[in-house]
NUMIKOL-776013 format. One record per atom (N, C-alpha, C, O): x, y, z; residue in one letter. Coordinates in steps of 0.2 Angstrom, whole numbers, plus 2048, in hexadecimal, padded with zeros to 3 digits. Last residue first. Example, Ala and Ser with C-alpha at 12.3 -4.5 7.8 and 13.67 -1.06 7.14 Angstrom:
% residues 2
8407F5823S8447FB824S840800827S843806828S8427E4827A83E7EA827A8427F0827A8477EF82AA
% end
This chain:
% residues 452
9C294024EX9C293D249X9C893F246X9CA93C241X9C294525CX9C394025BX9C693D254X9CA939253X9BA95025CX9C295025BX9C494A25CX9CA94A25CX9AF94825AX9AF94D253X9B794F255X9BB950251X9AC945266X9AA93D25FX9B194225AX9B693F257X9AA94D26CX9AE94926DX9B0945268X9B5943267X99C953266X9A0957267X9AB953268X9B0955265X99494A26BX99694C263X99E950263X9A3950260X99594A279X996943275X99994426DX99E94226AX990956279X99695427BX99594F279X994951273X980952274X986958271X98C957273X98F95726EX97F94A27DX97F947274X98394D274X98994D274X97C94E289X98194A289X982948281X98794327FX970958288X97695B287X97D956287X982959285X96A94A286X96A95027FX970954281X97495427DX966947291X96B94328CX96C947287X971946284X960950299X96994D29AX96D94C295X97294E294X958951292X95A957291X95F953293X96495428FX952944295X953943290X95894C28CX95A94D286X9529452A4X9529412A2X956940298X95A93B296X94394C2A8X94894D2A4X94E9492A3X95094D2A0X9379412A7X9399482A2X94294A2A0X94594B29AX93E9382B0X93E9372AAX93D93D2A2X94093E29DX93A9442BCX9409402BBX93E93D2B3X93D9422B0X92D9442BAX93094A2B8X9379482B6X9399492B1X92B9362BDX9279392B8X92C9422B6X92E9442B1X92E9322CAX9329312C4X9329312BEX93592F2BAX93693D2D8X93193F2D2X93393D2CDX9389402CAX9409432DEX93B93D2E0X93593D2DDX93093D2E0X94A9482DCX94494D2DEX93F9492E0X93B94A2E5X9579402DBX9549432E3X94E9492E3X94E94E2E8X95693E2CCX95393C2D3X95193B2D8X94D9372DAX96294A2CDX95994A2C8X9559452CCX9519472D0X96C9472D2X96994D2D3X96394A2D3X95F9492D8X96F9382CBX96E9382D3X96993D2D4X96393B2D5X97593C2BEX96B93B2C0X96B93A2C7X96593B2C9X97F93F2BDX97B9432BEX9739422BFX96D9452BFX9889322BFX9869382C1X98293D2C2X9829402C7X98192D2B4X97E92A2B8X98192E2C0X97E92E2C6X9849332A8X97D9332A9X97C9312B0X9769322B2X9929352A8X99193C2AAX9889372ACX9859382B2X9949252A7X9959272ACX99392E2ADX99292F2B2X991927297X98C92329EX98D9252A2X98992A2A3X997931290X991930293X98B92E299X98793029DX9A2929290X9A292F295X999931298X99693229DX99E920287X9A191E28FX9A0923294X99D923299X99B92627AX99592627FX99891F286X99591A289X9A992C279X9A5934279X99D92D27EX99A92F283X9AF921278X9B092627DX9AB929280X9A892A286X9A7912275X9AB916274X9AB91B278X9A891A27EX9A990027CX9A490727BX9A890D27AX9AC90F27EX9B28F627FX9B08F6278X9AA8FE277X9A8900271X9B68F428CX9B28EF287X9AD8F4281X9A78F427FX9C08FE28EX9C28F628BX9BA8F5288X9B88F6282X9B6907291X9B890A28AX9BD900288X9BD8FD283X9B390629EX9AB906297X9B190528FX9B090328AX9BE9052A3X9BB8FF2A5X9B68FF29DX9B58FB299X9C39132A4X9C790D29EX9C290529EX9C390029BX9B79172AAX9BB9192A6X9BE91429FX9BC913299X9BB9132B5X9B69102B6X9B59112ADX9B290D2AAX9C79192B9X9C79142B9X9C29122B6X9C390D2B2X9C792B2B8X9CC9232B0X9CA91D2B1X9CC91A2ACX9B892F2BAX9BD9292BEX9C09262B8X9BE9222B4X9B89402B4X9B593A2B2X9BB9362B7X9C09382B8X9BF94B2C0X9BE9482BBX9BB9452BBX9B89452C0X9BB9572D0X9BF9522CBX9BE9502C3X9BA9542C0X9B495B2E1X9B495C2D6X9BA9582D3X9BE9552D7X9AA95E2EDX9AF95B2E8X9B195C2E0X9AE95D2DBX9A49612FBX9A59652F5X9AA9602F4X9AD95E2F9X99996230BX9A0961307X99C961300X9969602FEX99296931CX993967313X99A964312X99F965315X986964329X98E965325X98E96531EX98A96231AX97F96533AX97D966332X98796632FX98D967332X974962346X97995F341X97796233DX97296333AX97396D352X97396C34DX97796634BX97B96434FX974975360X97296E35EX96F96D359X96996C359X97498135FX97B97E364X979976361X97E972362X974990355X97298B358X97898435CX97E98335CX979997348X97999A351X979996355X97E996359X98399533AX97F991340X97F994345X984995348X98599232BX98599932FX97F996335X979995335X99198B31EX98998B324X98B99232AX99099432BX99098730DX99498D311X98E98A317X988989316X9999842FBX993983303X99898530AX99D98630BX9A098B2EDX9A198A2F5X99898C2FCX9959902FFX9A89832E1X9A39832E8X9A49862EBX9A99852EEX9A99882D0X9AC9892D8X9A49882DBX99E98A2DAX9B19822C3X9AD9832C6X9B09832CEX9B59812D2X9B69812AFX9B79822B8X9AF9832BBX9A99842B8X9C097A2A3X9B897D2A7X9BB97D2AEX9BF97A2B1X9CB97929CX9C897D29DX9C197F29EX9BE98429CX9CE96929DX9D196F29DX9CF9732A0X9D09742A6X9BC9632A0X9C296429CX9C696A29FX9C496F2A2X9B595E2A6X9B39592A2X9B995D29DX9BA95C297X9B195E2B9X9B59612B5X9B795B2AEX9B99562AFX9A59582C2X9A89552C0X9A995B2BAX9A495C2B6X99F95C2D3X9A295D2CDX9A795B2CBX9AC95B2CEX99495C2E0X99A95A2DDX99B9592D8X9979552D5X9909622F2X9929622EAX99795D2E9X99B95B2EDX986960300X98B95D2FDX98995E2F5X98495D2F2X97F96330EX980966306X986963306X98B96530AX97396331DX97895F318X97A963310X97596530DX96B96632AX96D967325X974964322X979963324X961966337X96395F334X96796732EX96496C32EX95F96A34AX95B96B340X96196533DX965962340X95B96D355X95A966353X95B96634BX959962347X95897F356X95B97A358X957971354X952971351X95598D351X95498834CX957981351X95997D34DX957999359X95299435BX95198F356X94C98B358X96399E350X96299D358X961996359X96499135AX96399833CX96299C346X96199B349X960995349X96C993335X96998C338X96799433DX96A995342X970992320X96F994329X96899232DX96299132BX97898B315X973987319X97398D320X97798C324X97998F307X97D99030DX97698E30FX97199030DX98698E2F6X97F98C2FAX98298C300X98898B302X9899902E8X98B9932EBX9839912EFX97D9932EEX9929892DBX98C98A2DDX98F98D2E4X99598D2E5X99498E2C7X99698F2D0X98F98D2D4X98998F2D2X99E98A2B7X99A98B2BFX99D98C2C4X9A398D2C6X9A398F2A8X9A59912ACX99F9912B3X99B9962B3X9AC986299X9A798829CX9A898A2A4X9AC9872A8X9B697F28EX9B6987290X9AF98C297X9AE992298X9AE972290X9B397628EX9B397F28FX9AE98328FX9A596E29EX9A596D29BX9AB972297X9AD97629BX99E9672AFX99E96E2ACX9A496C2A6X9A89672A7X9919622B5X99695F2B2X9979672AFX99396B2ACX98C95F2C7X98D9642C4X9939602C0X99995E2C3X98095D2D5X9879592D0X98595F2CDX9809632CEX97E95E2E7X97E9622DEX9829602DFX9869602E3X97195E2F1X97595B2EFX9769602E5X9729622E0X96A962304X96D9652FBX9739602F9X97795D2FCX95E96230EX96495E30CX962960304X95D960300X958966320X95A968318X95E963313X962960317X94C96432CX94F962327X950964320X94C96431BX94896B33EX94896A335X94A967334X94C964338X94796F34AX947969347X94396A33FX93D96933DX94298134CX94797C34CX94497534CX93E97434FX94598D33EX94098D343X943984344X947981340X948990337X947996339X94599433EX942998342X95899032AX95798C330X952991334X954997335X959990317X95799631EX953991323X94E98D321X96299030DX95C98B30DX95F991317X96499331AX9689962FCX969998302X961996305X95C999302X96F9952EEX96B9912F2X96B9942FAX9719932FCX9749972DCX9759982E4X96F9992E8X96B99E2E7X97E9922CFX97898F2D3X9779912DAX97998E2DEX9819972C0X9829972C8X97D9982C9X97899B2C8X98B9952AFX9849942B6X9859952BAX98A9932BBX98E99B29DX9909992A8X98C99A2ACX9899A02ADX997992292X990992294X99599629EX99A9942A1X9A398A289X9A0993289X99C994291X99F997296X99F97F288X99F984282X99E98A284X99A98F283X99297A294X998977291X99897E28BX99398228AX98B9722A3X98D9782A2X99297429CX99596E29CX97E96D2ADX9819692A6X9839732A2X97F9782A0X9799692BDX97A96D2B9X98196A2B4X9869682B5X96D9632C8X9729632C5X97196A2BDX96D96D2BAX9699622D6X9699682D4X96D9652CDX9739682CDX95D9632E5X9629612E2X9649652DEX96396B2DFX9579622F7X9589662F1X95C9642EBX9619632EEX949962301X95095F2FDX9509632F7X94C9672F5X944967313X94796830AX94C966308X95296830AX93596331DX93B961319X93C963313X93996330EX93196932CX92E96C329X938966324X93E966326X93196A33DX92F962339X930963331X93295D32FX92C97A33EX92F97433FX92D97133DX92797233CX92D98632EX927981334X92C97C337X930979333X93598E325X93399132EX92C98D330X92798F332X94399031DX93D988320X93B98D328X93E98E32DX94199630FX943999315X93F99331AX93999231BX94E998301X949996304X94B99630CX95099630FX94F99F2F2X9529A32FAX94B99C2FEX94599C2FEX95C99C2E4X95899A2EAX95999D2F1X95E99F2F4X9629A12D6X9639A02DAX95999E2DFX95399E2DEX96A99A2C8X96499C2C9X96499C2D3X9679982D7X96F9A32B8X9709A72C0X9689A32C2X9639A52C0X97A9A12A8X9729A02AEX9759A12B6X97A9A12B8X97E9A8299X97C9AA2A2X9789A72A2X9749A829EX97B99E291X9809A3291X9819A3295X98499F298X96E991291X971996291X97799A291X97A994291X96F98029AX96D985294X97098C294X97598C298X96B9792A6X96F9762A0X96D97B299X96997A293X9689752B7X96A97D2B2X96E97B2AAX97397D2A9X9599702C1X95E96E2B9X95F9742B6X95B9772B2X95696C2CFX9559742CAX95A9712C5X9609702C7X94B9662DAX94F9662D4X94F96B2CEX94B96C2CBX9449662ECX94696C2E5X94A9692DFX94F96E2DFX9379632F6X93B9612F0X93F9652E9X93D9672E4X932964304X93196A2FEX9399652FAX93E9652FDX922964312X92796330DX928964306X923966303X91E96A322X91E96931AX922965318X92596231CX91F96A32CX91C96432DX91C966326X918963323X91B97D32BX91A975331X91A96E32FX91496C32FX92198331BX91C985323X91B97D327X91B977324X92B98D313X928985314X926986319X92998A31DX92F997306X92C99630CX92899030DX92398F30AX93899D2F8X9349962FCX934998301X93899C302X93C9A32E9X93F9A32F0X9399A12F6X9359A52F7X9469A12DBX94399D2DFX94499F2E7X94999E2EAX94A9AB2CCX94C9A82D6X9469A82D6X9429AB2D3X9559AC2BEX9509A92C2X9509AA2CAX9559AA2CEX95E9B22B3X95E9B22B9X9569B12BDX9529B62BEX9679AF2A0X95F9AE2A7X9629B22ADX9679B62ADX9699B5292X96C9B429AX9669B529DX9619B929DX96D9A9284X96B9B0288X96D9AE28FX9719A9291X9759A127CX9769A927CX9729AD280X9729B3281X96F99627AX97699327AX97899C27BX97E99C27CX95C998280X96399427DX96A99827EX96A99D282X95B98C291X95999228EX95F992288X96498E288X95798229AX959981293X95A98628DX959986287X95197F2ABX9549842A8X9589822A2X95E9802A4X94797A2B4X94B9782AEX94C9792A9X94A9772A4X9449752C4X94497C2C0X94A97A2BCX9509782BDX93696C2CDX93996D2CAX93C9722C4X9389742C0X92E9692DEX93096C2D8X93596D2D2X93A96D2D5X9209632E9X92B9612E4X9299652DDX9249652DAX91A9642F7X91B9692F1X9239662EEX9299672F0X90D962304X915961301X9179612F7X91495D2F3X90A96B314X90996630DX90F96630AX91496830CX90A96C320X90996531DX907965317X903961315X90897F31FX908979322X906973320X90097231EX90C98330DX908982313X90B97D316X90D978313X91898B302X915983306X91398330CX917983310X91A9932F7X9169972FDX91598E300X91098B2FDX92599E2ECX9209972EFX9229982F6X92699A2FAX9299A62E0X9289A72E7X9229A32E8X91D9A42E5X9329AB2D3X92F9A62D4X92D9A42DDX93199F2DFX9389B32C3X9369B32CDX9329B02CDX92D9B12CAX9449B72B7X93E9B52BCX93D9B42C3X9419B52C7X94C9C02ABX94A9BD2B1X9439BB2B4X93E9BE2B2X9549BF29DX94E9BE29FX94F9BF2A7X9559BF2A9X9599C5288X95A9C8290X9559C3297X94F9C5295X9619BC27DX95A9C027FX95E9C0286X9639BD288X96A9B826EX96D9BE275X9639C227AX9619C827AX9689AB267X9649B2267X9669B526DX9629B4272X96C99E268X96F9A6261X96B9AA25FX9699AC25AX95E995268X966998267X96999D265X9689A025FX95099A271X95299626BX95A99826DX95C99B272X94A992281X94C99427BX94C995278X948991276X943990292X94698F28DX945992287X941996286X94198A2A2X94398F2A0X94598D297X949988296X9339852AEX9379842A9X93A98C2A5X9379912A4X92B97C2BDX92E9852BBX9359862B6X93A9862B9X9239722C4X9289732C0X92897B2BFX92397F2C1X91D9682D0X91E96F2CCX92196F2C7X9229692C6X9109602DAX9159602D5X9179652D0X9139652CBX9099612ECX9099652E3X9119622E1X9169632E5X8FD95D2F7X90095C2F3X90295D2ECX8FE95B2E7X8F5968304X8F79662FFX8FC9612F9X9009652F7X8F696C310X8F4964312X8F696030AX8F895B308X8F197E30DX8F6976315X8F196F310X8EB96E30FX8F997F2FEX8F497F304X8F597C309X8FA97830AX9069892F4X9039802F6X90197E2FCX90597C300X9079932E8X9029962F1X90198D2F0X8FD98A2EDX91099D2E1X90B9972E0X90C9942E8X9119922EBX9139A92D2X9149A72D8X9119A12DCX90D99F2D8X91F9B42CDX91A9AF2C9X9199AE2CFX91D9B12D4X9269BE2BCX9249BE2C2X91D9B72C5X9189B72C2X9319C12AEX92A9C02B2X92A9BC2B9X92E9B82BAX9369CB2A2X9369CB2AAX9309CA2ADX92B9CE2ADX9439CD295X93B9CD299X93E9CB29EX9449C92A0X94B9D5286X94B9D228EX9449D3291X9409D828FX9529CE275X94C9D227BX94E9CF282X9509CA284X9559CC266X9579CB26CX9529D2271X9509D8271X94B9C725BX94C9CC25FX94F9CA264X94D9C5267X9429B925EX9409BC259X9499C0257X94D9BD252X93E9AF26AX9469B2268X9459B7260X94B9B825DX9369AB272X9369AC26DX93A9AC267X9399A9261X9369A4283X9379AB27FX9389A9277X93A9A3276X93099D291X93199D28AX9329A1284X92D9A1281X92B99529EX92B99C29CX93099A294X933995294X91C98B2A8X92498F2A2X92799429FX92399929CX91A9842B4X91C98B2B2X92398D2ADX92898F2ADX9129772B6X91797B2B0X91697F2B1X9119812AFX90B96D2BFX90C9702BEX9109762BCX91197A2C0X9089582BFX90D95D2C2X90B9632BDX9089612B8X8F79522C1X8FD9502BFX9019572C0X8FE95C2C1X8ED9522CBX8F194B2CBX8F694D2C7X8FC94B2C8X8EC95A2DAX8EF9592D4X8F29552D0X8F79532D1X8E795A2EAX8ED9552E6X8ED9572DFX8EF9522DCX8E49652F6X8E19622EFX8E995D2EEX8EE95D2F1X8E696A305X8E4962302X8E19622FBX8DC95F2FAX8E097A2FEX8E3976305X8DD96E302X8D896C2FFX8E497D2EEX8E297D2F2X8E29792F8X8E69742F6X8F19872E7X8EF9802E6X8EA97D2EFX8EC97B2F5X8F39952DCX8EF9912E2X8ED98C2E2X8E898B2DEX8FE99F2D3X8F89982D2X8F89972DDX8FC9982E1X8FE9AA2C8X8FE9A92CEX8FA9A52D3X8F59A62D6X90B9AF2BBX9049AB2BEX9069A92C5X90C9A82C8X9109BE2B2X9129B72B3X9099B42B6X9049B52B3X9169CB2ADX9109C82ADX9149BF2AFX91A9BD2AEX9209D62ABX91A9D62A9X9169D32AAX9119D52A8X92E9DD2B8X9299D82B6X9209D92B2X91B9DC2B4X9339E92B9X9319E82B4X92D9E02B2X92B9DE2ADX9369E52C9X9339EC2C4X9309EC2BFX92B9EF2BFX9399DA2CAX9329DD2CEX92F9E12CDX9299E32CFX9469DA2C5X93F9D42C2X9379D92C5X9329DB2C2X94C9E22CCX9489E42C3X9449DF2C2X93F9E02C0X94F9DA2DAX9499E32D8X9469E12CFX9419E02CDX9559CE2D3X94C9CF2D5X94B9D62D8X9459D82D7X9609D62D2X95F9D32CBX9549CF2CEX94F9CE2CAX9639D92E0X9629E02D8X9609DD2D3X95E9E02CEX9609D82F0X9629D62E6X95F9D52E4X95A9D22E3X95C9DC2FCX9609DF2F8X9669DE2EFX96B9DF2ECX9539D3301X9519D8300X9569DC2FBX9549DF2F6X9559C32FFX9569C72FBX9549CE2F8X9539CF2F2X94F9BF30AX9569C030CX9589C0305X95D9BD303X9429C130DX9489CA312X94E9C4310X9529C5314X93D9C52FAX93C9C0302X9439C3306X9489C6303X9369D32F5X93A9CD2F4X9399CB2FAX9359CD2FEX9249D72ECX9289D72F1X92E9D22F3X92D9CC2F2X91D9D72E5X9219DC2E2X9269D92E9X92C9DB2EAX9129D12ECX9129CC2E7X9189CF2E2X91A9CC2DDX90B9DB2F2X90F9D82F5X9139D42F0X9189D32F3X9009E02E9X9059E22E8X90B9E22EDX9109E62ECX8F49D62EEX8F79D62EAX8FF9D82E6X9039D42E3X8F79D92FDX8F79D02F9X8FD9D12F4X9039CF2F4X8EC9E22FCX8F59E42FEX8F99DC2FBX8FE9DC2F7X8E49E82F1X8E39E32F8X8EB9E32F8X8EF9E32F3X8DB9E72E1X8DF9EB2E7X8DC9EB2ECX8D69EC2EEX8E49DF2D3X8DF9DF2D9X8E19E62E0X8E69E82E2X8EF9DF2CBX8E99E42C8X8E49E42D0X8E09E92D1X8F89D52CEX8F89DC2D0X8F59E02CFX8F69E52D1X8EE9CA2C8X8EF9CB2D0X8F39D32CDX8F09D62C9X8F39CE2BBX8E89CF2BBX8EA9CF2C5X8E79D42C8X8FD9CC2B8X8FB9D12B5X8F29D42BBX8EF9D92BCX8FD9BE2BBX9009C42C1X8FE9C82BDX8F99C72C0X8F09B62BBX8F69B92B5X8F89BC2BCX8F49BC2C1X8EC9A92C5X8E99AD2C2X8EF9AF2C0X8F49AC2C3X8E19992C9X8E899C2C5X8E89A22C5X8E29A42C6X8DE98A2D3X8DD9922D3X8E39952CFX8E99942D1X8DD97B2D6X8E29822D6X8DF9842D2X8DD9812CDX8D69722D5X8D39732DBX8DA9782DCX8DB97A2E1X8D396A2CBX8D89652D0X8D99692D4X8DE9682D8X8CB9712C3X8C896C2C8X8CD9682C9X8CC9622C9X8D597A2C0X8CE97C2C5X8C99762C9X8C69752CFX8DC9782B5X8DF9762BCX8D89782C1X8D79752C7X8D597B2AEX8D59752A9X8D79732B3X8D496F2B6X8D49892A8X8D19852ACX8D097F2ADX8CA97D2ACX8E69892A5X8E198B2ABX8DC9882ACX8DD9832AFX8ED98329BX8E998029EX8E79842A4X8E69812A8X8F598E28CX8F598C294X8ED988296X8E8988293X8F4996283X8F9990281X8F898D289X8FD98928BX8EB99F284X8EB99C27DX8EC99627EX8E999127CX8F29A728DX8E99A428EX8E899F288X8E299C287X9019AB290X8FF9AA28DX8F79A528DX8F899F28DX90B9B8297X9069B2298X9029B0295X8FE9B4295X91A9BF293X9139BF294X90D9B9296X9109B4292X9269BE293X9249C0299X91D9BF297X91A9BE29DX9289B5288X92C9BB285X9289C128EX9289C728EX91C9AD28DX91F9AD287X91F9B5288X91A9B9288X91599F29AX9179A629AX91D9A7292X9229A3291X90999429CX90E994297X91199E298X90D9A2296X9089862A5X90598D2A4X90A9902A5X90F9902A9X9009772A3X90197B2A0X9039812A1X8FF98529FX9019662ADX8FB96B2ABX9019722A7X9079722A9X9079592A0X90795E2A7X9029622A7X8FE9632A2X90F94929DX90894E29EX9099532A3X90C9522A9X91D94A295X91D94B29BX91794F29BX91695529AX92694C28AX92794528BX92094428FX91D93F28FX92A95A288X924955284X922951288X91C95128BX93496328EX92F95B291X92B95A28EX926959291X93596D284X93B96A287X93996328CX93E95E28CX92F971278X92B96E27FX93096827EX93196327BX92A97B26BX93097826DX931975274X936978276X91F98326EX91E97A26DX92397726BX923971268X92098E271X92098A276X91E982275X91C97D278X923995265X92899426BX92799026EX92C98C26EX91499325FX91C99125CX92198D260X923987261X91099C268X90B995265X914990264X91898D268X9149A7266X9149A426CX91599C26EX918998272X9119A9255X9189A9259X9189A7261X91E9A5262X9049AA258X9079A3256X90D9A4256X91099E256X9019B2264X9019AB265X9029AA25FX9039A4260X90F9C1261X90D9BE260X9059B9261X9019BC25CX9189C8271X9159C326AX9109C126AX90C9BF26EX9189D7278X9139CF277X9159CF272X9149D326EX92B9DC275X9239DD277X91F9D7276X9229D3273X9379DC283X9379D927FX92C9DA27DX9279DA282X9429E9284X93E9E4286X9399E2282X9379E527EX9559E7280X94E9EA27FX9479E5283X9489DF283X9619E3289X95C9E1283X9599E6282X95C9EA284X96F9EB28EX9699EA294X9639E9288X9629EC283X9829E728EX9799EA28AX9769E828DX9789E3291X9889E1295X98B9E6291X9849EB291X9839F0293X9879D529DX9829DA29DX9869E0298X9849E629AX9949D12A4X9919CD2A0X98D9D229CX9909D4297X9969DB2B2X99E9DB2ABX99A9D62A3X99D9D629DX98C9D82B6X98C9DE2B5X9919DF2ADX9919E12A7X98E9CF2B8X9899CE2B7X9899D52B3X9879D62ADX9969C02C0X9989C82C1X9929CA2B8X9929C72B4X9959B32CBX9919B92C4X9939C02C3X9919C42C7X99E9B52D4X99E9B02CFX99C9B12C9X99E9B02C3X9969BD2DFX9A09BC2DFX9A19B72D8X9A79B62D7X98D9BE2E4X98C9BF2DBX9939BF2DAX9959C12D5X98C9C02F2X9899BA2EFX9889BA2E9X9849B62E6X9949CB2F4X9979C42F4X9939BE2F4X9959B82F5X99B9D72E5X9949D32EAX9959CE2EAX9989CB2E6X9A29D62DCX9A59DA2E5X99F9DA2E9X99F9DC2EFX9A09D12D2X9A49CD2D6X9A89D02DEX9AC9CE2E2X98D9D82D2X9969D82CDX9989D52D4X9949D42D9X97C9DB2CAX9839D92CDX9899D92CBX98C9DA2C6X97B9ED2C2X9799E72C3X9809E22C8X9869E42C9X9749F92D2X9779F72CBX9749F02CBX9709ED2CEX96EA002DDX9759F82DDX9769F82D7X97C9F72D6X969A082D8X96CA0C2DEX971A052DDX976A052DBX95FA022D1X963A0A2CEX96AA0B2D2X96FA0E2D0X9589F92D8X95F9F82D3X9619FC2D3X9689FC2D3X953A032E2X9569FE2E4X95C9FC2DCX9629FD2DBX948A082D8X94EA0C2DAX952A092DDX957A0B2DDX9419FD2D3X9479FF2CEX94BA032D1X951A042CFX93C9FA2E0X9419F72DDX9449F92DAX94A9F82DBX934A092DFX939A042E5X93DA012E4X942A032E6X92BA062D4X92FA0A2D8X935A092DBX93AA082D7X9229FA2DAX9279FA2D3X92C9FD2D4X9319FA2D6X91C9FF2E4X9239F92E3X9289FA2DBX92D9FA2D9X917A072DCX91AA0A2E3X91DA052E5X923A062E8X90C9FE2D5X911A032D0X918A062D6X91DA072D3X9069FB2E1X90A9F42DBX9109F92D6X9159F82D4X8FFA032E3X903A002E8X9079FE2E5X90DA002E7X8F7A062D7X8FCA0D2DAX901A082DDX907A092DBX8F79F62CEX8F39FA2D1X8FB9FF2D4X9019FD2D4X8FD9EE2BFX8FD9EF2C8X8FC9F62CAX8FF9FB2C7X9089EB2AFX9049EE2B4X9029EB2BAX9069E62BBX90E9FC2A8X9109F62AAX90A9F22AEX9079F72B2X90FA072A0X90AA002A1X90B9FC2A2X90B9F729FX916A102AAX90FA132A7X90DA0C2A9X90AA0A2AEX923A0B2A7X920A092ADX919A0D2ACX916A0D2B2X92BA0929AX926A0629CX922A052A0X91EA002A0X936A1529CX92FA16299X929A0F297X925A10293X93BA112A9X937A182A8X932A182A0X92DA1B29FX93FA052A5X93CA052A9X938A0E2AAX932A0F2ABX946A0B29DX943A03299X93BA0529FX936A0729DX954A0F2A2X94FA1329FX948A0F29AX946A12294X958A072ABX951A0C2AFX94EA112A8X949A142A8X95F9FF2A0X9599FC2A4X957A012A7X951A022A5X969A0629CX961A05296X95DA03299X957A03298X971A082A7X96CA102A5X966A0F29EX961A1229CX9759FD2A9X974A002ADX96FA042ADX96AA052B1X97C9FC29AX9779F829CX9729FA2A4X96C9F82A4X987A0629CX981A05296X97DA02298X978A06299X98AA062B0X989A052A6X984A082A3X97FA0B2A5X98CA162BAX988A112B6X989A0F2AFX989A132AAX997A192C4X995A192BEX990A152BAX992A0F2B8X993A212D4X994A1C2D2X993A1B2CAX98DA1D2C9X99BA2C2E0X998A2A2D9X998A242D6X99DA212D4X9A0A2B2EFX9A0A292EBX999A2A2E5X993A282E7X998A392FBX998A332F8X99AA302F3X996A312EFX9A6A43300X9A0A422FBX99FA3A2FAX9A4A372FAX9ABA4B311X9AEA46309X9A5A46306X9A0A49308X9B2A57317X9AEA54316X9AEA4E30FX9B2A4D30AX
% end
């Protein structure tokens, strides 16, 4: 007779379980929602924090990195929330904002009512899970592809707020809609937000999910955004991560794409001490098109992990993935990309390309593209390259009197811009360009100091 081995819980895992027990009674939702929260926490307690022995997390050992769990954040005062939200990383972009600060929706800082005139209805997550119908509690369920993801389960258990957005059929909002996650960072704390967005049949919408916070504060956050793109709809989404340099963030996007629908995604990963942006995309309608681009910028010991799974469930759909990575001193990064083609998904066309520039001898990046194909009439492929800045191009610029930091900045801008522009939205791309320039400016200043 053999006994099942006992898994020792880390200090952080024990603290998170205690947080849930203490917060459970005050979490929003009906009894049905609370039951789903209990199930999610039970999954988290069984699995614990993800670690390198879990294939999907092999490059991001969160159990080793999260030594302690920060206490749950209190609801921020309006003045503190307004001050944090005013540090707008996309200030040049005209858009509707739905602001979530320390995991709580901020009505006074958001434009919920203005969106009604654009055919867009918005409820808060706290309101939605309080409705007594099955779909309300279902917002706490994971997509099938992430049913065993411990961090998504943790988010479901402890989510305090977020937004639920419905873009009406054939609606075309005139401006992008931003779900802005902001951290005040007065003290190290943790928070969890959960949102869902539905783009109705024939509608067209531009979306932004942003994450930002102050430097030098070791806060911890998880977010989850579930997106449904209905038949014939068009959606463009930019996920912009510029958290503070001591933060830890796990952000999850799940999406389901309908018949003849189109979905373009841009992920910009340019902040946090440790970040993981993970996506689970299901192509559920014939004739659908999905385009994914990512621009990752890492330096100064930061770790950034982007993991995306595209599941072709039906025939005659197209997916494209383009990832650009710039990795500097002491930084580590990873891209895990998987394209799955189901047995009935004939005529699938799926391609993935990962390109990485290592900007220092101490920079590391792991690229893991995968194809999992169960159909025989498909066109699928993947590739990955890595290297340093082209010395011939750099010499050409240096020979014309351009300082080294500026020359490298020009080449890196051109390298990363291909991913940013792949979203196909000039306004959003123009708002993101200063973020890229700011990261490159900090790097250029370090190069100039070291050369002095």
